[in-house]
Backbone bond lengths (Angstrom), bond angles and torsions (degrees), N, CA, C in turn:
res aa  C-N    CA-C-N  psi(-1)  N-CA   C-N-CA  omega(-1)  CA-C   N-CA-C  phi
1 M - - - 1.467 - - 1.531 109.92 -
2 K 1.306 117.21 132.18 1.455 121.78 177.88 1.514 108.72 -97.61
3 V 1.352 115.93 128.31 1.464 121.66 -174.48 1.511 110.69 -124.50
4 F 1.316 115.09 133.56 1.477 121.35 175.19 1.525 108.35 -114.26
5 I 1.330 116.84 131.45 1.482 122.22 178.62 1.500 108.61 -113.82
6 L 1.323 115.81 119.67 1.472 121.88 176.77 1.523 107.69 -104.27
7 T 1.322 116.59 122.69 1.476 122.03 -175.67 1.528 110.35 -111.19
8 L 1.320 115.98 125.21 1.446 123.17 176.04 1.515 108.36 -115.97
9 G 1.348 117.07 147.71 1.458 119.99 171.80 1.505 116.06 98.90
10 C 1.334 114.70 -146.37 1.447 124.56 -163.57 1.520 114.57 -83.75
11 K 1.340 115.42 179.37 1.447 121.72 178.42 1.535 112.17 -64.41
12 V 1.339 116.80 -28.65 1.467 119.67 175.65 1.528 110.32 -62.36
13 N 1.320 116.41 -44.28 1.455 119.85 176.24 1.524 111.06 -62.80
14 Q 1.304 116.91 -39.81 1.465 120.76 179.00 1.511 110.35 -61.47
15 A 1.342 116.69 -42.80 1.473 120.69 179.02 1.533 110.23 -64.34
16 E 1.323 115.63 -43.02 1.466 119.15 -178.47 1.529 111.44 -67.56
17 S 1.326 117.17 -36.00 1.463 119.66 177.29 1.517 111.43 -68.63
18 A 1.332 116.86 -37.14 1.462 120.46 175.76 1.518 110.54 -62.19
19 S 1.319 116.49 -40.15 1.461 121.81 176.87 1.532 109.74 -64.83
20 L 1.331 116.43 -42.11 1.468 121.07 179.59 1.527 110.33 -63.59
21 E 1.322 117.27 -39.10 1.471 119.69 179.00 1.526 111.30 -55.58
22 R 1.317 115.18 -43.63 1.480 118.42 -179.45 1.517 110.96 -65.41
23 R 1.325 117.41 -38.47 1.450 120.58 178.14 1.526 112.21 -65.44
24 V 1.332 115.12 -39.99 1.459 120.11 178.13 1.519 110.69 -61.63
25 L 1.330 115.26 -45.21 1.472 119.11 179.05 1.532 112.00 -64.82
26 A 1.340 116.69 -39.60 1.453 121.19 -179.19 1.543 111.39 -62.32
27 M 1.318 116.98 -25.49 1.473 120.84 179.49 1.506 111.30 -85.75
28 G 1.341 118.03 6.18 1.447 121.30 177.30 1.495 114.48 87.22
29 N 1.320 118.79 11.06 1.455 121.83 179.94 1.525 110.77 -89.37
30 E 1.306 116.23 170.03 1.463 122.30 179.05 1.528 108.78 -115.80
31 L 1.323 116.45 132.81 1.468 121.47 175.03 1.517 109.78 -86.78
32 V 1.317 116.55 134.65 1.467 121.28 177.62 1.521 108.58 -121.99
33 S 1.313 116.23 163.26 1.467 120.75 -170.93 1.522 113.99 -97.94
34 T 1.330 117.64 -4.27 1.479 119.66 178.26 1.520 109.26 -138.85
35 A 1.327 114.62 154.90 1.476 120.59 177.57 1.525 111.59 -65.72
36 E 1.335 115.65 -31.74 1.468 120.12 -178.09 1.533 111.70 -62.94
37 E 1.331 116.77 -33.56 1.467 120.66 -178.94 1.527 113.64 -78.55
38 A 1.326 116.14 -17.50 1.460 120.85 -167.28 1.516 113.97 -84.11
39 D 1.341 114.13 153.90 1.466 121.55 167.94 1.528 109.50 -91.28
40 E 1.336 115.44 -34.19 1.471 120.80 179.72 1.544 107.77 -133.70
41 I 1.338 114.65 148.82 1.441 120.79 -175.97 1.525 109.96 -128.93
42 I 1.322 117.85 131.55 1.451 123.49 175.73 1.522 108.53 -114.41
43 V 1.325 116.79 124.13 1.457 121.37 177.25 1.531 108.26 -107.96
44 N 1.317 116.74 112.57 1.449 121.83 177.91 1.513 107.48 -89.99
45 T 1.322 116.66 104.11 1.461 123.00 -165.65 1.509 113.24 -91.03
46 C 1.342 113.35 168.88 1.475 122.44 175.93 1.520 108.85 -132.96
47 A 1.328 116.16 149.45 1.475 120.51 179.77 1.526 111.51 -142.51
48 V 1.316 117.30 21.58 1.468 119.87 -173.91 1.534 111.42 -64.43
49 T 1.335 116.56 -31.32 1.473 120.36 175.43 1.518 108.43 -128.40
50 A 1.321 116.87 167.87 1.454 120.86 177.42 1.517 109.78 -62.72
51 E 1.319 117.15 -36.77 1.459 120.96 178.90 1.531 111.03 -66.39
52 A 1.335 117.48 -40.94 1.440 121.30 176.74 1.521 111.55 -61.76
53 A 1.329 115.89 -41.76 1.468 120.69 177.79 1.531 110.52 -63.98
54 R 1.345 116.78 -40.98 1.454 120.97 178.29 1.518 111.28 -61.12
55 K 1.327 117.15 -44.13 1.460 121.13 179.17 1.533 111.45 -65.52
56 S 1.341 116.73 -37.70 1.455 120.09 178.12 1.521 110.29 -64.89
57 R 1.336 116.67 -46.05 1.469 121.91 178.62 1.547 109.80 -60.99
58 Q 1.307 116.47 -42.52 1.475 122.43 179.07 1.516 111.20 -61.86
59 A 1.335 116.36 -44.16 1.474 121.02 -179.75 1.522 111.32 -64.05
60 L 1.348 115.02 -42.75 1.467 118.74 178.46 1.516 111.83 -63.40
61 R 1.318 115.93 -42.09 1.473 120.43 179.95 1.529 109.70 -64.33
62 R 1.319 117.37 -41.33 1.462 121.15 -177.82 1.528 111.91 -64.74
63 V 1.328 116.45 -47.94 1.485 117.75 -178.06 1.520 111.71 -73.96
64 S 1.342 116.74 -27.43 1.470 119.01 178.74 1.525 110.96 -66.28
65 A 1.335 116.19 -29.61 1.468 120.50 -179.10 1.524 111.80 -65.46
66 S 1.338 117.57 -16.17 1.465 120.95 -179.13 1.510 112.40 -73.66
67 G 1.347 117.36 -15.62 1.452 121.00 -178.70 1.525 112.81 82.21
68 K 1.336 117.40 2.25 1.463 121.03 179.23 1.523 109.99 -85.49
69 K 1.322 115.86 166.38 1.467 120.96 177.34 1.523 107.74 -71.58
70 V 1.343 115.28 125.88 1.467 119.97 -176.88 1.532 109.37 -125.77
71 Y 1.331 114.48 137.35 1.455 121.90 177.93 1.526 109.01 -118.51
72 A 1.321 116.88 140.83 1.461 121.47 175.46 1.517 109.61 -110.27
73 A 1.308 115.78 129.50 1.480 122.08 178.55 1.511 107.84 -128.14
74 G 1.340 116.02 177.44 1.463 120.70 177.11 1.508 113.66 86.03
75 C 1.332 115.83 -160.81 1.471 121.47 -169.85 1.524 114.43 -77.76
76 Y 1.328 117.60 -34.36 1.462 118.95 -171.00 1.538 114.23 -59.77
77 P 1.336 120.40 -44.10 1.458 118.87 178.93 1.542 112.90 -62.56
78 K 1.331 117.43 -26.20 1.451 120.31 179.91 1.529 111.56 -77.19
79 I 1.325 116.34 -22.37 1.452 121.55 -178.33 1.535 110.91 -93.32
80 D 1.319 116.64 -37.91 1.474 120.29 -176.16 1.517 109.06 -137.34
81 R 1.334 115.37 67.91 1.463 120.16 -176.62 1.533 111.97 -63.51
82 D 1.317 117.15 -37.08 1.470 119.83 -178.36 1.506 111.89 -58.33
83 A 1.368 116.53 -43.24 1.468 120.51 179.64 1.519 111.35 -62.73
84 V 1.323 117.57 -36.99 1.459 121.75 179.44 1.529 109.64 -70.77
85 D 1.331 116.74 -42.29 1.468 120.28 179.41 1.524 111.25 -61.00
86 E 1.333 116.64 -36.22 1.460 120.75 -179.21 1.534 111.68 -62.75
87 L 1.329 116.01 -26.48 1.475 120.96 179.16 1.515 112.77 -82.54
88 G 1.325 116.51 -6.88 1.455 120.50 -178.21 1.505 113.57 70.40
89 V 1.325 115.43 28.50 1.453 121.68 -178.79 1.522 110.36 -97.78
90 E 1.307 116.67 138.63 1.461 120.77 178.66 1.522 109.85 -82.47
91 I 1.325 115.57 135.81 1.471 120.97 -178.51 1.530 109.48 -96.94
92 I 1.319 116.06 131.75 1.455 122.14 176.99 1.519 109.40 -127.32
93 D 1.319 116.56 152.71 1.470 121.88 179.08 1.519 107.83 -109.51
94 I 1.340 116.70 109.52 1.462 120.07 179.41 1.500 111.90 -103.12
95 A 1.342 116.65 -5.77 1.470 120.06 179.88 1.513 108.63 -85.46
96 D 1.320 116.06 81.35 1.469 119.85 -176.29 1.526 110.00 -81.93
97 G 1.339 115.45 48.87 1.456 120.52 177.35 1.516 111.99 85.01
98 V 1.319 115.89 -70.07 1.456 120.86 -175.28 1.512 109.39 -147.43
99 G 1.307 116.84 168.66 1.445 118.94 177.59 1.503 110.94 173.04
100 A 1.332 117.50 172.83 1.457 120.91 -177.58 1.521 109.79 -156.61
101 K 1.296 116.40 128.92 1.470 120.82 178.12 1.515 109.33 -150.70
102 P 1.383 116.79 144.48 1.447 119.06 175.53 1.529 110.49 -65.59
103 V 1.317 117.10 145.59 1.461 120.22 176.24 1.536 111.65 -114.63
104 K 1.314 117.59 -16.01 1.460 121.56 174.28 1.542 107.10 -142.86
105 R 1.292 116.17 169.54 1.454 119.41 -177.17 1.528 112.08 -59.53
106 T 1.325 117.37 -42.68 1.468 120.18 -175.31 1.524 113.43 -111.08
107 R 1.297 118.58 3.77 1.470 122.11 -176.31 1.515 109.54 -137.44
108 A 1.351 115.46 139.36 1.459 119.32 -178.88 1.518 111.09 -138.60
109 L 1.314 114.75 158.72 1.455 122.66 173.54 1.522 107.91 -109.20
110 L 1.309 116.53 128.09 1.463 121.62 176.41 1.509 107.70 -112.20
111 K 1.322 115.85 104.50 1.473 121.08 -179.98 1.515 107.35 -83.86
112 V 1.315 116.45 109.18 1.462 121.60 -174.46 1.536 112.85 -102.83
113 Q 1.337 117.01 -8.41 1.473 119.78 -172.12 1.522 108.68 -156.48
114 D 1.319 114.91 150.64 1.467 121.64 174.60 1.522 108.80 -139.40
115 G 1.324 116.03 159.43 1.470 119.95 177.45 1.512 113.97 82.07
116 C 1.356 114.57 166.29 1.463 120.15 -179.57 1.534 108.87 -155.37
117 E 1.320 115.47 142.02 1.467 120.41 179.14 1.529 112.03 -122.50
118 N 1.329 117.24 19.40 1.455 120.28 -178.88 1.527 113.45 -79.63
119 Y 1.310 116.93 -31.96 1.480 122.79 177.62 1.534 111.05 52.41
120 C 1.322 115.88 55.68 1.459 118.78 169.91 1.510 108.02 -62.89
121 S 1.312 116.40 147.05 1.478 120.27 -168.78 1.511 113.94 -66.45
122 Y 1.338 119.09 -17.62 1.462 123.60 -176.53 1.530 114.06 -102.24
123 C 1.327 117.33 -4.71 1.477 121.34 -163.43 1.540 112.79 -108.09
124 V 1.344 115.04 136.20 1.468 120.82 178.35 1.510 112.89 -94.66
125 I 1.331 116.96 -9.99 1.477 120.05 -171.56 1.528 114.08 -58.15
126 P 1.340 120.61 -42.09 1.467 118.26 178.09 1.530 113.35 -58.99
127 Y 1.338 115.88 -31.18 1.458 120.20 179.76 1.533 110.87 -76.64
128 A 1.319 116.57 -29.70 1.469 120.65 -178.81 1.517 111.42 -86.85
129 R 1.316 117.11 -36.14 1.479 120.19 -172.16 1.532 114.03 -103.64
130 G 1.336 116.95 -18.13 1.475 118.52 178.96 1.503 113.16 80.52
131 E 1.335 115.27 -166.61 1.465 121.67 -175.87 1.512 111.61 -70.04
132 S 1.341 115.04 161.23 1.449 120.69 -177.59 1.525 112.27 -66.00
133 K 1.329 115.38 135.52 1.467 122.15 178.69 1.521 108.44 -134.34
134 S 1.318 116.32 126.75 1.463 120.97 -177.23 1.516 111.36 -105.75
135 L 1.328 116.47 141.83 1.452 121.36 170.88 1.534 108.46 -74.32
136 P 1.309 119.14 125.37 1.468 120.70 -177.74 1.522 112.19 -54.28
137 L 1.305 116.24 149.96 1.456 121.81 -175.26 1.511 112.05 -55.95
138 A 1.334 117.21 -44.60 1.470 120.17 -177.92 1.530 111.14 -60.88
139 E 1.331 117.51 -36.69 1.456 120.13 -179.85 1.519 111.57 -72.53
140 C 1.333 116.60 -34.21 1.464 119.86 174.78 1.524 111.13 -63.29
141 V 1.301 114.75 -44.57 1.479 120.01 179.81 1.540 110.40 -63.81
142 S 1.320 116.29 -43.97 1.469 120.18 178.16 1.533 111.09 -59.25
143 A 1.346 115.37 -41.88 1.458 118.88 -178.45 1.535 112.07 -63.80
144 I 1.334 115.72 -43.24 1.485 116.48 -175.61 1.530 110.69 -74.20
145 R 1.322 117.73 -29.51 1.467 119.84 171.97 1.532 110.44 -62.78
146 G 1.329 115.63 -38.17 1.455 119.41 176.68 1.519 111.76 -65.35
147 F 1.317 116.51 -40.24 1.465 120.83 176.73 1.506 109.82 -59.28
148 A 1.335 117.14 -48.15 1.466 121.97 -177.86 1.511 111.00 -60.26
149 A 1.337 116.16 -41.04 1.466 120.16 179.47 1.533 111.75 -64.94
150 Q 1.346 116.59 -25.35 1.472 120.22 179.44 1.527 111.83 -88.96
151 G 1.329 117.78 0.11 1.445 120.42 177.44 1.525 113.74 91.85
152 V 1.319 117.80 10.32 1.450 120.99 177.46 1.546 109.72 -66.36
153 K 1.329 117.35 133.85 1.468 121.09 -177.40 1.526 113.04 -102.18
154 E 1.343 117.06 -26.48 1.469 120.32 -178.69 1.521 110.18 -136.00
155 T 1.321 115.59 135.61 1.463 121.10 177.07 1.524 109.03 -122.91
156 I 1.325 115.36 128.89 1.447 121.40 174.68 1.527 108.25 -96.31
157 I 1.311 115.73 122.62 1.482 121.53 -179.80 1.531 107.55 -86.24
158 T 1.311 115.77 112.87 1.462 119.46 -172.40 1.512 112.36 -128.42
159 G 1.307 115.05 169.59 1.467 123.86 179.36 1.489 108.03 169.48
160 V 1.311 116.42 176.01 1.469 120.66 178.59 1.525 109.95 -69.65
161 E 1.353 117.07 -41.02 1.466 120.36 -178.86 1.532 106.41 -150.15
162 I 1.334 116.22 75.78 1.474 120.19 -170.78 1.523 112.91 -65.19
163 S 1.333 117.99 -19.35 1.451 118.92 178.80 1.505 112.52 -62.43
164 S 1.336 116.74 -22.55 1.472 121.07 -179.68 1.516 111.81 -92.45
165 W 1.369 117.01 5.93 1.471 118.05 -179.99 1.532 110.44 -55.63
166 G 1.330 115.20 136.18 1.453 121.90 173.73 1.527 114.61 94.79
167 Y 1.329 117.53 -18.97 1.459 119.30 -175.53 1.520 112.74 -64.69
168 D 1.318 117.34 -27.94 1.471 120.71 -177.69 1.523 112.72 -96.03
169 L 1.328 118.05 -0.28 1.466 121.01 -179.14 1.531 110.25 -88.22
170 Q 1.317 115.66 154.60 1.459 119.80 -179.03 1.519 111.87 -69.13
171 E 1.338 116.48 -36.90 1.455 119.32 179.37 1.524 109.40 -77.91
172 P 1.329 117.41 141.36 1.488 121.08 -177.63 1.517 111.26 -78.73
173 V 1.348 116.02 87.70 1.456 121.39 -178.09 1.519 110.36 -128.28
174 T 1.322 115.22 154.89 1.473 121.36 179.09 1.520 110.16 -126.78
175 L 1.310 115.90 175.53 1.460 121.13 178.21 1.540 110.82 -58.34
176 A 1.316 117.88 -38.02 1.460 120.46 178.46 1.531 110.70 -62.34
177 D 1.341 116.87 -40.76 1.456 121.06 177.45 1.528 110.28 -61.97
178 L 1.323 116.39 -40.15 1.465 120.25 178.86 1.510 110.76 -61.52
179 I 1.328 116.96 -45.35 1.488 120.88 -178.48 1.523 109.75 -60.98
180 L 1.331 117.74 -44.64 1.463 120.33 178.57 1.515 111.89 -60.29
181 A 1.339 116.66 -43.27 1.463 121.36 -178.55 1.528 111.01 -65.26
182 L 1.311 116.63 -40.83 1.463 120.45 179.58 1.533 111.05 -68.01
183 S 1.307 116.71 -39.94 1.461 121.03 178.55 1.518 111.25 -63.87
184 E 1.336 115.03 -40.10 1.468 118.49 179.18 1.526 111.51 -69.49
185 A 1.331 116.47 -36.28 1.469 120.23 -177.76 1.519 112.11 -72.60
186 A 1.344 116.81 -31.32 1.459 121.66 -179.27 1.527 108.48 -136.96
187 P 1.335 117.81 75.13 1.468 121.85 -172.18 1.511 115.41 -62.34
188 D 1.328 118.87 -21.74 1.446 121.28 179.70 1.522 113.22 -93.75
189 M 1.330 115.95 -0.26 1.456 121.26 -177.41 1.540 111.04 -82.57
190 R 1.322 117.24 133.17 1.468 121.03 170.31 1.528 107.85 -77.81
191 L 1.328 116.75 126.50 1.457 120.77 179.84 1.530 109.17 -110.96
192 T 1.322 116.61 132.20 1.459 122.06 177.91 1.515 108.34 -128.97
193 L 1.313 116.58 135.26 1.460 121.69 -179.68 1.524 111.55 -87.93
194 G 1.356 114.53 144.46 1.451 120.30 170.17 1.517 110.05 -77.61
195 S 1.325 116.83 -163.98 1.446 122.60 -174.53 1.538 112.21 -60.68
196 L 1.334 115.30 134.83 1.462 122.01 -178.51 1.509 111.79 -112.86
197 E 1.310 116.73 142.99 1.450 123.03 168.88 1.541 106.30 -77.37
198 P 1.320 119.94 130.17 1.466 121.17 -171.30 1.537 114.53 -54.37
199 R 1.324 117.65 -33.08 1.469 119.81 -173.91 1.541 113.01 -68.06
200 V 1.346 116.62 -17.11 1.466 117.76 179.06 1.531 112.05 -73.50
201 V 1.338 115.71 -19.03 1.457 120.94 -177.25 1.525 109.74 -83.79
202 T 1.317 115.71 103.37 1.454 122.36 178.93 1.530 108.64 -127.63
203 D 1.338 116.54 172.94 1.462 119.74 175.89 1.526 110.34 -57.42
204 K 1.331 115.71 -45.74 1.476 119.91 -178.36 1.497 111.02 -62.16
205 F 1.342 117.44 -44.95 1.451 122.28 179.07 1.503 110.73 -57.87
206 C 1.337 116.48 -49.59 1.457 120.25 -177.76 1.541 111.98 -66.51
207 E 1.320 117.91 -40.48 1.454 121.22 177.81 1.517 111.13 -60.74
208 T 1.337 115.39 -38.63 1.459 120.45 -176.98 1.523 112.89 -70.06
209 I 1.336 116.90 -41.38 1.469 119.48 -173.11 1.514 114.04 -96.94
210 A 1.335 118.12 -9.92 1.479 120.21 179.29 1.514 110.16 -56.77
211 G 1.313 116.25 128.29 1.450 120.84 -178.86 1.515 114.31 89.52
212 E 1.332 116.70 -9.28 1.462 120.54 -177.84 1.530 112.40 -102.48
213 I 1.333 117.45 -19.96 1.459 120.98 -177.83 1.517 110.27 -133.15
214 T 1.321 115.64 168.98 1.472 119.54 175.06 1.509 109.05 -70.92
215 G 1.307 116.67 165.88 1.462 120.75 -178.51 1.512 113.30 -92.10
216 K 1.330 117.85 24.05 1.466 121.53 -179.67 1.531 108.53 -96.23
217 F 1.336 117.00 119.04 1.464 120.96 -176.26 1.525 110.17 -129.85
218 H 1.330 113.98 144.99 1.458 120.36 173.21 1.521 107.68 -125.45
219 L 1.335 116.51 120.61 1.461 121.90 -179.31 1.518 109.16 -109.04
220 S 1.312 115.67 140.23 1.448 121.01 178.01 1.519 109.51 -87.73
221 L 1.336 117.51 105.50 1.454 122.31 -176.39 1.541 110.89 -97.14
222 Q 1.325 116.24 -62.23 1.477 126.98 179.23 1.518 114.42 79.26
223 S 1.318 119.36 -39.91 1.465 121.35 175.02 1.523 110.65 -156.04
224 G 1.324 114.78 147.95 1.457 119.52 175.51 1.525 111.83 -101.79
225 C 1.323 115.52 24.26 1.465 121.19 179.69 1.531 108.47 -128.12
226 D 1.333 116.70 126.38 1.467 120.38 -174.48 1.525 113.26 -63.26
227 S 1.329 118.28 -37.52 1.457 119.71 -178.49 1.521 111.25 -68.31
228 V 1.326 116.78 -34.24 1.478 120.45 175.94 1.537 110.37 -70.70
229 L 1.325 116.08 -42.78 1.469 119.28 176.98 1.544 111.04 -57.17
230 K 1.304 116.10 -38.49 1.475 119.83 179.33 1.512 110.45 -65.57
231 R 1.338 118.32 -41.93 1.470 121.28 178.56 1.530 110.67 -67.51
232 M 1.317 116.30 -29.07 1.463 120.86 177.89 1.529 112.39 -75.37
233 N 1.330 116.59 -12.47 1.453 123.30 -174.88 1.519 111.59 66.75
234 R 1.341 116.25 31.84 1.458 121.05 172.47 1.535 107.27 -77.53
235 R 1.321 116.31 151.41 1.458 119.75 -170.61 1.541 113.62 -106.58
236 Y 1.313 115.00 30.35 1.463 121.62 176.71 1.525 107.07 -148.79
237 D 1.303 116.35 167.91 1.467 119.91 173.43 1.522 108.99 -119.26
238 T 1.328 117.66 -178.40 1.443 120.82 -174.53 1.529 111.37 -67.14
239 A 1.330 117.41 -31.11 1.462 120.01 177.96 1.524 110.25 -64.07
240 R 1.320 117.09 -40.43 1.472 120.32 179.06 1.529 111.09 -68.48
241 F 1.320 116.01 -38.34 1.463 118.52 177.82 1.518 110.83 -63.94
242 K 1.323 115.81 -44.93 1.476 120.58 178.77 1.522 110.64 -59.69
243 E 1.349 116.76 -38.56 1.464 120.92 177.86 1.525 110.49 -61.06
244 S 1.358 116.56 -40.73 1.466 120.19 179.67 1.523 111.13 -62.80
245 V 1.325 115.92 -43.98 1.459 120.43 179.28 1.523 110.60 -62.61
246 T 1.330 117.00 -43.24 1.461 121.83 179.75 1.529 110.47 -61.60
247 L 1.330 116.96 -42.97 1.474 119.57 179.75 1.518 112.00 -65.19
248 L 1.297 117.48 -42.47 1.476 119.69 179.15 1.511 110.78 -62.36
249 R 1.306 116.68 -41.07 1.476 119.23 179.47 1.520 112.17 -70.72
250 K 1.313 116.48 -25.38 1.480 120.85 177.76 1.534 110.39 -72.86
251 Y 1.311 116.60 -44.52 1.475 119.09 -172.70 1.535 112.84 -92.04
252 F 1.328 117.53 -20.40 1.467 121.50 178.93 1.530 107.14 -123.38
253 M 1.307 115.90 95.10 1.451 121.76 -168.32 1.529 113.07 -61.42
254 E 1.303 117.85 -32.53 1.473 120.66 -179.83 1.528 110.25 -114.19
255 C 1.314 117.03 40.64 1.459 120.08 -175.72 1.528 110.97 -75.38
256 F 1.304 114.05 156.12 1.477 123.26 177.29 1.506 106.27 -120.33
257 I 1.317 117.14 121.35 1.479 121.95 -174.79 1.535 109.56 -120.15
258 S 1.323 115.47 123.86 1.444 121.42 173.14 1.533 109.65 -117.58
259 A 1.315 116.08 167.59 1.489 119.71 -178.07 1.514 110.28 -155.20
260 D 1.329 114.73 154.08 1.463 123.06 171.37 1.511 110.75 -93.02
261 V 1.317 116.78 140.25 1.460 120.99 176.61 1.527 108.52 -137.83
262 I 1.332 116.78 133.92 1.454 123.57 175.70 1.533 107.83 -105.13
263 V 1.324 118.60 126.82 1.465 121.24 176.13 1.516 109.35 -109.97
264 G 1.329 115.79 153.47 1.451 120.02 177.17 1.515 113.67 76.99
265 F 1.341 116.90 27.08 1.464 119.53 176.87 1.525 107.24 -63.11
266 P 1.357 117.18 149.04 1.462 119.62 -178.44 1.515 113.04 -48.05
267 G 1.323 114.55 129.89 1.457 121.72 178.33 1.510 114.63 80.57
268 E 1.324 118.55 1.17 1.494 120.91 -179.23 1.528 108.46 -64.55
269 T 1.302 116.15 114.93 1.457 121.39 178.71 1.513 109.49 -83.80
270 E 1.327 114.64 169.93 1.455 119.02 177.10 1.522 110.05 -63.74
271 E 1.319 117.34 -36.57 1.469 121.33 177.79 1.521 110.90 -64.67
272 E 1.331 117.36 -42.60 1.477 120.31 178.49 1.513 111.15 -64.20
273 F 1.332 116.52 -41.40 1.462 119.35 177.49 1.527 110.91 -61.94
274 E 1.333 116.43 -42.00 1.467 120.13 179.87 1.526 111.31 -62.09
275 Q 1.342 115.99 -35.54 1.458 119.38 176.16 1.517 110.55 -61.29
276 T 1.350 116.67 -43.36 1.466 120.98 176.53 1.525 110.90 -61.53
277 Y 1.333 115.71 -45.85 1.461 120.38 -178.54 1.550 110.84 -58.98
278 E 1.310 116.39 -48.56 1.466 119.82 -179.34 1.495 112.90 -66.65
279 F 1.320 116.79 -37.28 1.468 121.50 178.59 1.520 110.22 -61.56
280 L 1.324 116.17 -45.94 1.475 120.19 -178.68 1.520 111.02 -71.17
281 R 1.316 117.61 -35.66 1.467 120.59 177.49 1.517 110.58 -63.77
282 E 1.331 116.12 -36.75 1.458 120.89 178.92 1.530 111.34 -70.80
283 L 1.338 117.24 -40.53 1.467 120.73 -176.06 1.521 111.67 -69.65
284 R 1.337 117.78 -35.22 1.462 121.82 -177.60 1.516 111.65 54.43
285 L 1.321 116.24 56.40 1.451 120.58 175.21 1.518 110.18 -66.99
286 D 1.326 117.00 159.71 1.453 120.49 -175.24 1.533 112.76 -77.17
287 K 1.335 116.24 -28.22 1.469 119.63 178.66 1.517 109.79 -155.60
288 L 1.331 115.42 141.13 1.467 121.51 176.40 1.533 109.56 -117.84
289 H 1.314 116.12 136.42 1.460 121.91 169.31 1.527 106.76 -107.58
290 V 1.320 116.02 105.72 1.465 121.01 -172.80 1.514 110.25 -104.27
291 F 1.341 114.91 129.45 1.471 121.12 -179.10 1.527 110.76 -127.64
292 P 1.314 118.29 127.09 1.455 119.77 169.54 1.531 108.57 -65.22
293 Y 1.310 117.13 138.09 1.457 121.16 179.07 1.528 110.24 -59.27
294 S 1.342 116.09 133.53 1.457 121.71 175.03 1.534 108.45 -126.51
295 P 1.338 117.49 123.06 1.482 120.80 -177.77 1.517 111.37 -62.60
296 R 1.316 115.80 135.32 1.461 121.28 175.01 1.522 108.06 -113.08
297 P 1.327 118.57 115.53 1.454 121.66 -179.10 1.528 111.67 -53.12
298 G 1.308 116.42 137.16 1.461 120.92 179.22 1.499 113.26 94.37
299 T 1.330 118.27 -6.71 1.462 120.66 178.31 1.532 109.65 -100.12
300 P 1.322 118.71 150.33 1.471 120.62 179.09 1.523 113.70 -56.17
301 A 1.334 117.28 -38.12 1.474 119.87 -176.78 1.513 112.09 -63.73
302 A 1.309 117.45 -30.53 1.469 120.00 -179.93 1.518 112.27 -65.53
303 E 1.335 116.44 -21.30 1.463 120.76 -178.93 1.509 112.59 -100.25
304 M 1.334 117.44 0.57 1.460 120.72 -179.22 1.512 112.11 -72.65
305 N 1.314 116.33 149.68 1.453 121.54 172.61 1.528 109.18 -71.73
306 G 1.335 114.43 160.46 1.465 118.44 174.17 1.517 113.35 84.31
307 Q 1.335 118.14 30.68 1.464 119.96 174.90 1.531 109.19 -65.86
308 L 1.320 116.73 129.11 1.466 121.49 -173.50 1.517 112.34 -90.47
309 E 1.324 115.58 154.24 1.440 121.49 177.82 1.546 110.04 -68.14
310 K 1.348 115.11 150.96 1.458 120.06 179.58 1.521 111.03 -58.99
311 A 1.316 116.53 -38.73 1.474 119.97 -177.64 1.516 111.22 -63.26
312 V 1.312 117.52 -38.82 1.464 120.74 178.72 1.522 110.61 -66.39
313 K 1.321 116.04 -42.59 1.471 120.20 179.25 1.538 110.44 -64.80
314 A 1.299 116.19 -40.03 1.470 119.46 -179.84 1.522 111.18 -64.15
315 L 1.314 117.40 -41.88 1.478 120.92 179.80 1.542 110.63 -64.13
316 R 1.318 115.52 -43.20 1.469 119.07 179.74 1.545 111.41 -65.56
317 A 1.313 114.73 -40.93 1.472 118.26 177.91 1.531 110.95 -61.42
318 A 1.323 116.41 -42.03 1.458 120.58 179.31 1.530 111.76 -61.70
319 R 1.310 116.34 -41.35 1.477 119.42 178.71 1.526 111.77 -61.66
320 L 1.332 116.51 -43.47 1.468 118.67 -178.80 1.523 111.04 -66.91
321 R 1.325 117.36 -35.80 1.446 120.25 -179.02 1.527 112.98 -68.79
322 E 1.329 116.25 -14.34 1.454 120.90 177.72 1.545 112.29 -83.06
323 I 1.320 116.45 -13.25 1.471 119.86 -178.33 1.535 110.90 -65.90
C-alpha cells in the first residue's frame, strides 16, 4: 500500500507525522511524496486559528475528490467533526500522547508533552488536545540517545505547552531537570527549546540550563497590553514578560528571542493597541510572529463584545510587522 501523509500546522504535528511515518513503514506500507502516487492519504490537520481550520478543511476536500481512501488526523476533526463526516473522511487519532522521531538526517523533534490546561479565552487547543500529558523522563532520555546513535546533531524539544512538562508525573521533575538529563545523555547534541510560557523563565531556570541549550527562544506573548492579556486569560502581565526577556538576555549573551502577538482581540481599543506597539518597540525582540485575531467557535473570546473589523486588524498587524 502506498501512503501519502500531508502535515499542516505546528512542530507538534510534524513530530506526530514523523512518528506516523515509522508506523506506516512498520506495517509494510510504502511512503510516497505526492497524493497522486498514493493509494491512501492521511491529512494531519491544524485548527489553532480559523484560517488553519479553513486550510485543513480545504485540504481534506481536495484530496477526497480523488476518490482515494482519506484519513483525517490532528486537531481539526476534534473541533469540527460534523464537517469532516460530511466529506466522508475517516477520522484517526495519531496523537498517542507523546512520541519522538527524527525528521531530517541531522535534526529531530522530540515531543515531550501534549495537551494544555491554560484555557486562554481565544484558544481551542485545550478542547482538542485535552489535559497536559508528559513523556516520562526515562523515555525522553532513551529517545535522545537513539537520535544521537542515528547521527542527529540537533534536537528541538517540543510539545503543546512544554513549560508544564513534568507536572503530571509522579517524580518531582521540571523542564529544567529534563534539559539537564537530555544534555547529560547526549552531550554533543544541540538542544533547542520550543515555545515557552514566560513564567517558566526564572533566575533558577536560566542558571540551570545556561550552557546546556542553544540561545534561541520563543516566548508566547500575545499582547503588550495588560488589560488585553487579562481578557485573554493569560497568566502573566507585561512586567513579567519583560522580566523573562531580561533574564534570557542576561544568561544567554547572544540569545535570539521571538514572540507571538495577536492583534485586534475583541474590544482592543486604539489606546490598548498603542500600548502593545510601544511595549514591543521598547523590547526590540529579534522576531515577531503577528496574527490578526480570528474567532474560534466554542471559545469565550468568540462571544465577547467588540469584535473588530478585518480591515482594522490588518492595519494593526501591518504596523507591528514594521517594528
